[in-house]
Every structure is written in C-alpha cells, then in structure tokens.
TORVOKOL-347531 format. One record per residue (C-alpha): residue number from 1; residue in one letter; x, y, z. Coordinates in Angstrom, 3 decimals. Example, Ala and Ser with C-alpha at 12.3 -4.5 7.8 and 13.67 -1.06 7.14 Angstrom:
% TORVOKOL-347531
<1, "A", <12.300, -4.500, 7.800>>
<2, "S", <13.670, -1.060, 7.140>>
END
This chain:
% TORVOKOL-347531
<1, "Q", <-11.241, -15.032, 7.328>>
<2, "V", <-9.908, -12.729, 4.650>>
<3, "Q", <-6.256, -13.016, 3.733>>
<4, "L", <-4.370, -10.059, 2.339>>
<5, "V", <-1.249, -10.730, 0.298>>
<6, "E", <1.075, -7.892, -0.607>>
<7, "S", <3.709, -8.139, -3.324>>
<8, "G", <5.866, -6.063, -5.599>>
<9, "G", <8.441, -4.750, -3.178>>
<10, "G", <12.169, -4.924, -3.681>>
<11, "L", <15.438, -3.055, -3.696>>
<12, "V", <15.446, 0.089, -5.793>>
<13, "Q", <17.797, 3.008, -6.204>>
<14, "P", <16.768, 6.508, -5.177>>
<15, "G", <14.576, 7.996, -7.851>>
<16, "G", <13.294, 4.613, -8.920>>
<17, "S", <9.762, 3.250, -9.056>>
<18, "L", <7.843, 0.265, -7.786>>
<19, "R", <4.288, -0.945, -8.132>>
<20, "L", <2.895, -2.743, -5.140>>
<21, "S", <-0.074, -5.079, -5.332>>
<22, "C", <-2.466, -6.285, -2.671>>
<23, "A", <-4.650, -9.280, -3.372>>
<24, "A", <-7.472, -10.518, -1.165>>
<25, "S", <-8.612, -14.088, -0.714>>
<26, "R", <-12.148, -13.062, -1.475>>
<27, "S", <-13.935, -10.115, -2.957>>
<28, "I", <-13.767, -7.326, -0.420>>
<29, "F", <-12.758, -4.298, -2.416>>
<30, "T", <-16.338, -3.589, -3.401>>
<31, "I", <-17.226, -3.471, 0.282>>
<32, "Y", <-14.418, -1.631, 2.018>>
<33, "N", <-12.402, 1.507, 1.668>>
<34, "M", <-8.787, 0.375, 1.396>>
<35, "G", <-5.411, 1.783, 2.214>>
<36, "W", <-1.702, 1.224, 2.010>>
<37, "F", <0.301, 1.452, 5.200>>
<38, "R", <3.997, 1.261, 5.883>>
<39, "Q", <6.169, 0.550, 8.868>>
<40, "A", <9.801, 1.534, 8.970>>
<41, "P", <12.198, -0.011, 11.497>>
<42, "G", <11.605, 1.424, 14.938>>
<43, "K", <8.580, 3.406, 13.830>>
<44, "Q", <4.843, 2.993, 14.081>>
<45, "R", <2.789, 1.818, 11.163>>
<46, "E", <1.420, 4.760, 9.204>>
<47, "L", <-1.236, 5.179, 6.554>>
<48, "V", <0.249, 6.515, 3.329>>
<49, "A", <-2.618, 6.268, 0.861>>
<50, "S", <-6.282, 5.365, 0.824>>
<51, "I", <-9.022, 4.854, -1.718>>
<52, "T", <-12.749, 4.869, -1.099>>
<53, "L", <-15.458, 2.767, -2.673>>
<54, "T", <-16.033, 5.619, -5.114>>
<55, "S", <-12.292, 5.752, -5.891>>
<56, "S", <-11.675, 8.995, -4.088>>
<57, "T", <-8.046, 9.010, -2.976>>
<58, "N", <-6.061, 10.570, -0.179>>
<59, "Y", <-2.335, 10.628, 0.503>>
<60, "A", <0.000, 11.361, 3.345>>
<61, "N", <2.054, 14.491, 2.795>>
<62, "S", <5.199, 12.381, 2.711>>
<63, "V", <4.126, 10.608, -0.502>>
<64, "K", <1.761, 13.104, -2.106>>
<65, "G", <2.653, 13.686, -5.728>>
<66, "R", <4.836, 10.572, -5.866>>
<67, "C", <2.356, 7.776, -5.248>>
<68, "T", <-0.908, 6.689, -6.792>>
<69, "I", <-3.331, 4.247, -5.249>>
<70, "S", <-5.805, 2.411, -7.446>>
<71, "R", <-8.101, -0.559, -7.297>>
<72, "D", <-9.295, -3.250, -9.676>>
<73, "N", <-12.389, -4.765, -8.131>>
<74, "A", <-12.648, -7.439, -10.810>>
<75, "K", <-9.187, -8.708, -9.850>>
<76, "N", <-9.663, -8.198, -6.093>>
<77, "T", <-6.483, -6.141, -6.143>>
<78, "V", <-5.373, -2.765, -4.872>>
<79, "Y", <-2.207, -1.154, -6.217>>
<80, "L", <0.246, 1.457, -5.070>>
<81, "Q", <2.411, 3.000, -7.766>>
<82, "M", <5.405, 4.651, -6.163>>
<83, "N", <7.697, 6.979, -8.088>>
<84, "S", <10.715, 9.071, -7.185>>
<85, "L", <11.447, 6.762, -4.290>>
<86, "Q", <13.734, 8.035, -1.561>>
<87, "P", <15.629, 6.249, 1.235>>
<88, "E", <13.021, 7.432, 3.729>>
<89, "D", <10.443, 5.352, 1.867>>
<90, "T", <12.213, 2.224, 3.050>>
<91, "A", <9.687, 0.193, 5.017>>
<92, "V", <7.442, -2.835, 4.974>>
<93, "Y", <4.269, -1.964, 3.111>>
<94, "Y", <0.885, -3.415, 3.994>>
<95, "C", <-2.631, -3.019, 2.740>>
<96, "N", <-5.770, -3.126, 4.841>>
<97, "R", <-9.171, -1.616, 5.062>>
<98, "V", <-9.546, 1.863, 6.466>>
<99, "R", <-12.219, 3.779, 8.399>>
<100, "T", <-12.997, 0.623, 10.364>>
<101, "A", <-11.197, -2.013, 12.366>>
<102, "P", <-8.424, -3.589, 10.330>>
<103, "L", <-8.521, -7.108, 9.006>>
<104, "D", <-5.735, -9.486, 9.967>>
<105, "W", <-2.524, -8.001, 8.644>>
<106, "G", <-0.697, -9.743, 5.859>>
<107, "Q", <3.044, -10.322, 5.719>>
<108, "G", <3.652, -7.091, 3.904>>
<109, "T", <6.172, -6.431, 1.174>>
<110, "Q", <9.601, -4.963, 1.856>>
<111, "V", <10.616, -1.823, -0.013>>
<112, "T", <14.248, -0.827, 0.296>>
<113, "V", <15.527, 2.330, -1.344>>
<114, "S", <19.278, 2.458, -1.407>>
<115, "S", <22.134, 3.187, -3.746>>
END
C-alpha cells in the first residue's frame, strides 16, 4: 500500500508563498500522473494542479499563474510552489494520482492565509 505524505503548509500572510511537498513510500511518480488537490472547510475537494509523466502541467483557473507543480522522480516527491497566496487559498492540500482511481489519501497539509 502506497503512503502519501504531504508537508510544507503553514500560516502565511496574503501575498506570501509556500512550497508544498508530497513524498511517496515507494517509487510511483514514474508510473502515475500526479496532482495536488485542496479542500476548504465546507467545500468539496478540488484538483488545483496536475503533472503528467511527461511533465505536462495543468492548473485550475483559481491558481493559474500563481502556482507551479513539479516532480522529482529520483526523490519520489512532487512539489507545489504557491505564490501570491490569498485567503481563499486556505485549505488542506493533498496530493494523489490523477486520471485514475485515487490512492489512499494522506493526512494533507494545512495552508492558512491570513493577516
């Protein structure tokens, strides 16, 4: 069973930046297309960014131009660089594979944007 561990969240002021990391318990990033999701209180989980095996990326309109997803297959890690953060970005962020059934969800990492 693959375990996904997200980290890098925290409290940041509006306009600030964070870099999220997602590590897997075994090498899966050379097999699956991956994505970052987020779930805000009272809302459904949504996909915000994805990266294919060939490193083609796609972003939700809400984060386009402010976020960059990347992968380091050698480190079994996927990243999400988030800039110009706004209060509406406040959510728990998760990573998982995309275009197929998700793996077991990790604990996520909390991102709170507040002054």
